[in-house]
PALUMTOR-613391 format. One record per atom (N, C-alpha, C, CB): residue in one letter; x, y, z; atom name. Coordinates in nm, 2 decimals. Each point is the difference from the previous one (the first is absolute). Glycine has a CB too. Example, Ala and Ser with C-alpha at 12.3 -4.5 7.8 and 13.67 -1.06 7.14 Angstrom:
2
A  1.32  -0.57  0.78  N
A  -0.09  0.12  0.00  CA
A  0.09  0.12  0.00  C
A  -0.19  -0.12  0.12  CB
S  0.15  0.23  -0.19  N
S  0.09  0.11  0.00  CA
S  -0.08  0.11  0.08  C
S  0.12  -0.06  -0.22  CB
! end
This chain:
101
M  0.13  -0.12  -0.01  N
M  -0.14  0.17  0.05  CA
M  0.13  0.07  -0.04  C
M  -0.22  -0.02  0.26  CB
R  0.30  0.00  -0.20  N
R  0.07  0.13  0.01  CA
R  0.06  0.02  -0.13  C
R  0.05  -0.02  0.25  CB
L  -0.02  -0.02  -0.31  N
L  0.07  0.00  -0.12  CA
L  -0.11  0.00  -0.11  C
L  0.21  -0.14  0.09  CB
L  -0.28  0.14  -0.07  N
L  -0.10  0.07  -0.10  CA
L  -0.02  0.12  0.02  C
L  -0.10  -0.17  -0.01  CB
V  0.07  0.19  0.13  N
V  0.02  0.19  0.02  CA
V  0.12  0.09  0.01  C
V  -0.17  -0.04  0.12  CB
L  0.28  -0.06  -0.12  N
L  0.11  0.06  -0.05  CA
L  0.03  0.00  -0.19  C
L  0.08  -0.08  0.26  CB
I  -0.16  -0.02  -0.33  N
I  -0.02  0.05  -0.11  CA
I  -0.15  0.07  -0.08  C
I  0.20  -0.17  0.04  CB
L  -0.21  0.18  0.02  N
L  -0.14  0.09  0.01  CA
L  0.04  0.19  0.01  C
L  -0.15  -0.25  0.16  CB
G  0.23  0.19  -0.06  N
G  0.10  0.17  0.06  CA
G  0.08  0.05  -0.13  C
G  0.07  -0.08  0.28  CB
L  -0.01  0.02  -0.31  N
L  0.11  -0.02  -0.10  CA
L  -0.10  0.07  -0.09  C
L  0.16  -0.23  0.05  CB
A  -0.21  0.12  -0.15  N
A  -0.07  0.07  -0.06  CA
A  -0.05  0.13  -0.02  C
A  0.00  -0.17  0.03  CB
L  -0.10  0.15  0.05  N
L  -0.05  0.18  0.04  CA
L  0.09  0.10  0.02  C
L  -0.17  -0.08  0.11  CB
A  0.29  0.08  -0.10  N
A  0.07  0.11  0.05  CA
A  0.06  0.00  -0.19  C
A  0.06  -0.04  0.35  CB
G  -0.05  -0.06  -0.43  N
G  0.06  0.07  -0.11  CA
G  -0.16  0.03  -0.14  C
G  0.31  -0.15  0.08  CB
C  -0.40  0.15  0.02  N
C  -0.05  0.10  -0.07  CA
C  -0.06  0.14  0.05  C
C  -0.02  -0.20  -0.10  CB
R  0.05  0.24  0.14  N
R  -0.02  0.18  0.04  CA
R  0.03  0.10  -0.10  C
R  0.06  -0.05  0.22  CB
A  -0.11  0.17  -0.23  N
A  0.00  0.07  -0.12  CA
A  0.19  0.01  0.03  C
A  -0.31  0.14  -0.03  CB
P  0.33  -0.09  -0.18  N
P  0.16  0.10  0.02  CA
P  0.02  0.13  0.12  C
P  -0.01  -0.03  -0.26  CB
V  0.14  0.01  0.26  N
V  0.05  0.14  0.09  CA
V  0.05  0.07  -0.08  C
V  0.05  -0.08  0.20  CB
R  -0.04  0.07  -0.29  N
R  0.03  0.10  -0.23  CA
R  -0.08  0.15  0.08  C
R  -0.11  -0.27  -0.34  CB
A  0.02  0.27  0.36  N
A  -0.08  0.17  0.01  CA
A  0.04  0.04  0.11  C
A  -0.22  -0.02  -0.12  CB
T  0.26  -0.04  0.27  N
T  0.03  0.08  0.11  CA
T  0.17  0.00  -0.04  C
T  -0.22  -0.09  0.21  CB
N  0.27  0.10  -0.26  N
N  0.14  0.01  -0.03  CA
N  0.02  0.14  -0.08  C
N  0.02  -0.26  -0.02  CB
F  -0.10  0.37  -0.05  N
F  -0.04  0.07  -0.11  CA
F  0.10  0.12  0.07  C
F  -0.30  -0.09  -0.11  CB
P  0.38  0.15  0.04  N
P  0.08  0.13  0.06  CA
P  -0.09  0.10  0.08  C
P  0.15  -0.02  -0.21  CB
V  -0.08  0.12  0.23  N
V  -0.08  0.13  0.03  CA
V  -0.11  0.03  -0.08  C
V  0.20  0.08  0.08  CB
D  -0.30  -0.06  -0.03  N
D  -0.13  0.09  -0.07  CA
D  -0.05  0.19  0.03  C
D  -0.09  -0.30  0.02  CB
D  0.19  0.31  -0.13  N
D  -0.04  0.14  -0.02  CA
D  -0.09  0.04  -0.06  C
D  0.16  0.02  0.02  CB
G  -0.21  -0.09  -0.11  N
G  -0.13  0.02  -0.10  CA
G  0.04  0.07  -0.11  C
G  -0.16  0.02  0.15  CB
S  0.31  -0.01  -0.19  N
S  0.06  0.06  -0.13  CA
S  -0.03  -0.07  -0.13  C
S  0.17  0.06  0.14  CB
E  -0.15  0.04  -0.18  N
E  0.00  -0.18  -0.18  CA
E  0.09  -0.09  -0.01  C
E  -0.06  0.14  -0.17  CB
G  0.20  -0.02  0.25  N
G  0.10  -0.14  0.01  CA
G  0.01  -0.13  0.07  C
G  0.09  0.18  -0.02  CB
R  -0.20  -0.19  0.12  N
R  -0.01  -0.08  0.04  CA
R  -0.11  -0.10  -0.01  C
R  0.15  0.15  0.09  CB
K  -0.28  -0.09  -0.20  N
K  -0.05  -0.09  -0.06  CA
K  0.04  -0.06  -0.13  C
K  -0.13  0.09  0.13  CB
V  0.27  -0.07  -0.17  N
V  0.08  -0.01  -0.10  CA
V  0.07  -0.12  0.07  C
V  0.02  0.26  -0.12  CB
Y  0.09  -0.28  0.27  N
Y  0.09  -0.07  0.03  CA
Y  -0.17  -0.12  0.04  C
Y  0.31  0.20  0.11  CB
V  -0.36  -0.18  -0.08  N
V  -0.14  -0.12  0.07  CA
V  -0.11  -0.08  -0.13  C
V  -0.03  0.20  0.27  CB
A  0.06  -0.11  -0.41  N
A  -0.06  -0.09  -0.08  CA
A  0.07  -0.02  -0.11  C
A  -0.18  0.06  0.07  CB
K  0.34  -0.03  -0.10  N
K  0.10  -0.04  -0.06  CA
K  0.10  -0.08  0.07  C
K  -0.06  0.19  -0.12  CB
C  0.12  -0.17  0.18  N
C  0.08  -0.02  0.06  CA
C  -0.04  -0.17  0.07  C
C  0.06  0.29  0.00  CB
A  -0.16  -0.28  0.06  N
A  -0.02  -0.17  0.09  CA
A  -0.09  -0.06  -0.09  C
A  -0.01  0.06  0.27  CB
K  -0.01  0.03  -0.37  N
K  -0.08  -0.14  -0.14  CA
K  0.10  -0.13  -0.02  C
K  -0.11  0.20  -0.20  CB
C  0.23  -0.19  0.20  N
C  0.16  -0.05  -0.01  CA
C  0.03  -0.08  0.12  C
C  0.08  0.21  -0.14  CB
H  -0.05  -0.11  0.23  N
H  0.07  -0.05  0.07  CA
H  -0.01  0.04  0.15  C
H  0.13  -0.03  -0.20  CB
K  -0.10  -0.03  0.35  N
K  0.07  0.09  0.08  CA
K  0.04  0.11  0.03  C
K  0.02  -0.11  -0.01  CB
F  -0.08  0.21  0.08  N
F  0.04  0.11  0.02  CA
F  0.16  0.01  0.08  C
F  -0.28  0.05  0.00  CB
Y  0.37  -0.01  -0.08  N
Y  0.14  0.01  0.03  CA
Y  -0.02  0.12  0.17  C
Y  0.13  -0.03  -0.35  CB
D  0.03  0.00  0.40  N
D  0.01  0.19  0.06  CA
D  0.11  0.05  -0.05  C
D  -0.09  -0.01  0.24  CB
P  0.04  0.13  -0.34  N
P  0.04  0.12  -0.07  CA
P  0.17  -0.03  0.11  C
P  -0.29  0.21  -0.09  CB
S  0.23  -0.17  0.22  N
S  0.12  0.08  0.08  CA
S  0.15  -0.14  0.00  C
S  -0.23  0.20  0.23  CB
K  0.21  -0.30  -0.28  N
K  0.11  -0.11  0.01  CA
K  0.11  -0.01  -0.10  C
K  -0.18  -0.11  0.10  CB
Y  0.14  0.21  -0.24  N
Y  0.08  0.00  -0.06  CA
Y  0.04  0.18  -0.04  C
Y  -0.07  -0.28  -0.05  CB
S  0.19  0.26  0.04  N
S  0.03  0.15  -0.05  CA
S  -0.06  0.08  -0.12  C
S  0.19  -0.09  0.08  CB
D  -0.13  0.17  -0.06  N
D  -0.13  0.09  -0.12  CA
D  0.06  -0.02  -0.17  C
D  -0.05  0.25  0.20  CB
D  0.20  -0.31  -0.23  N
D  0.03  -0.08  -0.14  CA
D  -0.10  -0.09  -0.03  C
D  0.23  0.01  0.04  CB
E  -0.24  -0.09  0.04  N
E  -0.08  -0.14  0.02  CA
E  -0.14  0.02  -0.04  C
E  0.14  -0.07  0.19  CB
W  -0.18  0.15  -0.07  N
W  -0.12  0.00  -0.04  CA
W  -0.06  0.11  -0.14  C
W  -0.02  -0.09  0.28  CB
N  0.09  0.17  -0.28  N
N  0.01  0.06  -0.19  CA
N  -0.03  -0.08  -0.10  C
N  0.17  0.13  0.04  CB
K  -0.07  -0.24  -0.03  N
K  -0.02  -0.10  -0.06  CA
K  -0.13  -0.11  -0.06  C
K  0.20  0.08  0.12  CB
W  -0.24  -0.12  0.04  N
W  -0.11  -0.08  0.03  CA
W  -0.10  0.11  -0.05  C
W  0.08  -0.18  0.21  CB
M  -0.10  0.27  -0.26  N
M  -0.16  0.07  0.03  CA
M  0.05  0.06  -0.14  C
M  -0.10  0.06  0.32  CB
G  0.16  -0.07  -0.37  N
G  0.02  0.02  -0.15  CA
G  -0.01  -0.13  -0.07  C
G  0.15  0.19  0.05  CB
K  -0.14  -0.31  -0.01  N
K  -0.02  -0.10  -0.06  CA
K  -0.13  -0.02  0.03  C
K  0.21  -0.08  -0.01  CB
M  -0.25  0.07  0.09  N
M  -0.13  -0.07  0.08  CA
M  -0.10  0.15  -0.09  C
M  0.11  -0.14  0.34  CB
S  -0.05  0.27  -0.33  N
S  -0.11  0.04  -0.07  CA
S  -0.06  -0.03  -0.15  C
S  0.08  0.14  0.15  CB
K  0.01  -0.17  -0.20  N
K  0.01  -0.04  -0.19  CA
K  -0.05  -0.15  0.02  C
K  0.25  0.16  -0.12  CB
K  -0.23  -0.23  0.27  N
K  -0.09  -0.10  -0.03  CA
K  -0.22  -0.03  0.03  C
K  0.30  -0.06  0.05  CB
A  -0.22  0.19  0.00  N
A  -0.15  0.02  0.07  CA
A  -0.11  0.12  -0.13  C
A  0.14  -0.01  0.35  CB
K  -0.05  0.09  -0.42  N
K  -0.08  0.03  -0.15  CA
K  -0.04  0.09  0.11  C
K  -0.08  -0.21  -0.23  CB
L  0.14  0.33  0.32  N
L  -0.04  0.12  0.08  CA
L  0.00  0.10  -0.14  C
L  0.11  -0.05  0.29  CB
K  -0.19  0.14  -0.22  N
K  0.01  0.10  -0.11  CA
K  0.09  0.11  0.10  C
K  -0.26  -0.06  -0.18  CB
P  0.32  0.18  0.08  N
P  0.13  0.03  0.05  CA
P  -0.07  0.10  0.18  C
P  0.17  0.01  -0.34  CB
E  -0.30  0.03  0.29  N
E  -0.05  0.06  0.17  CA
E  -0.04  -0.13  0.08  C
E  -0.12  0.26  -0.07  CB
Q  0.11  -0.39  0.03  N
Q  -0.06  -0.05  0.10  CA
Q  0.16  -0.03  0.09  C
Q  -0.26  -0.10  -0.14  CB
E  0.36  0.08  0.06  N
E  0.15  0.01  0.04  CA
E  0.04  0.11  0.08  C
E  0.04  -0.09  -0.19  CB
Q  -0.11  0.20  0.18  N
Q  0.09  0.07  0.06  CA
Q  -0.10  0.05  0.13  C
Q  0.17  0.05  -0.22  CB
A  -0.29  -0.13  0.27  N
A  -0.09  -0.01  0.06  CA
A  0.04  -0.08  0.12  C
A  -0.13  0.04  -0.20  CB
L  0.19  -0.17  0.13  N
L  0.08  -0.13  0.10  CA
L  0.08  0.08  0.02  C
L  -0.02  -0.23  -0.07  CB
A  0.09  0.28  0.02  N
A  0.16  0.02  0.03  CA
A  0.03  0.11  0.15  C
A  0.04  -0.02  -0.30  CB
R  -0.13  0.11  0.21  N
R  -0.07  0.13  0.18  CA
R  0.01  -0.09  0.10  C
R  -0.23  0.17  -0.09  CB
Y  0.11  -0.24  0.05  N
Y  -0.04  -0.10  0.12  CA
Y  0.08  -0.07  0.09  C
Y  -0.14  -0.02  -0.13  CB
V  0.18  -0.09  0.06  N
V  0.11  -0.11  0.03  CA
V  0.14  0.14  0.05  C
V  -0.10  -0.25  -0.23  CB
N  0.13  0.29  0.21  N
N  0.08  0.12  0.09  CA
N  -0.04  0.05  0.10  C
N  0.06  0.05  -0.14  CB
S  -0.17  0.01  0.15  N
S  -0.07  0.09  0.13  CA
S  -0.05  -0.12  0.07  C
S  -0.09  0.25  -0.12  CB
A  0.04  -0.31  0.13  N
A  -0.06  -0.10  0.04  CA
A  0.04  -0.13  0.07  C
A  -0.08  0.10  -0.16  CB
L  0.21  -0.16  0.10  N
L  0.06  -0.17  0.01  CA
L  0.15  0.07  -0.01  C
L  -0.19  -0.23  -0.16  CB
R  0.24  0.32  0.10  N
R  0.14  0.01  -0.01  CA
R  0.05  0.09  0.10  C
R  -0.02  -0.05  -0.23  CB
A  -0.11  0.17  0.26  N
A  0.06  0.08  0.08  CA
A  0.01  -0.04  0.13  C
A  -0.06  0.15  -0.13  CB
P  0.23  -0.13  0.22  N
P  0.00  -0.06  0.14  CA
P  -0.13  0.03  0.10  C
P  0.27  0.01  -0.03  CB
R  -0.32  -0.11  0.09  N
R  -0.11  0.04  0.07  CA
R  0.07  0.02  0.12  C
R  -0.19  -0.10  -0.12  CB
K  0.10  0.23  0.20  N
K  0.04  0.02  0.18  CA
K  -0.05  -0.06  0.08  C
K  0.03  0.18  -0.01  CB
I  0.10  -0.22  0.07  N
I  -0.05  -0.11  0.13  CA
I  -0.03  0.13  0.11  C
I  0.19  -0.28  -0.03  CB
E  -0.30  0.26  0.11  N
E  -0.04  0.10  0.10  CA
E  0.07  -0.10  0.13  C
E  -0.26  0.13  -0.12  CB
P  0.39  -0.06  0.19  N
P  0.03  -0.05  0.17  CA
P  -0.13  -0.07  0.04  C
P  0.15  0.21  0.08  CB
Q  -0.12  -0.27  -0.03  N
Q  -0.06  -0.08  0.13  CA
Q  -0.04  0.10  0.09  C
Q  0.13  -0.21  0.00  CB
K  -0.24  0.22  0.08  N
K  0.03  0.02  0.16  CA
K  0.05  -0.06  0.07  C
K  -0.12  0.06  0.01  CB
Q  0.18  -0.06  0.09  N
Q  0.09  -0.05  0.09  CA
Q  -0.12  -0.03  0.09  C
Q  0.24  0.13  -0.03  CB
Q  -0.29  -0.24  0.15  N
Q  -0.11  0.00  0.08  CA
Q  0.13  0.02  0.13  C
Q  -0.24  -0.17  -0.13  CB
P  0.16  0.23  0.21  N
P  0.06  0.08  0.16  CA
P  0.02  -0.15  0.04  C
P  -0.15  0.26  0.09  CB
A  0.23  -0.30  0.03  N
A  0.05  -0.16  0.06  CA
A  -0.04  0.01  0.15  C
A  0.23  -0.06  -0.17  CB
P  -0.30  -0.01  0.13  N
P  -0.10  -0.08  0.12  CA
P  0.02  0.01  0.08  C
P  -0.06  -0.11  -0.06  CB
! end
């Protein structure tokens, strides 16, 4: 009986909804973000642009823009979005220290 419950539990664990939608980057409502979600996610996962050097990222943006058949204005909007929302260093707020008990 325990084996049956274990097998059913494992089977049901694989039936959950895809997690991909929750991994969407910052939603600022911009045209660039719309292009990012519609064109980039159509073929592959979201890559973290901050993990690439400027030269590497620009190379990939050029290749992928052609592959996705982006119009020049879409490519510019996408570049603005990625550079401002995803490549810019994020400010980390210092944690407030709790007084000692």
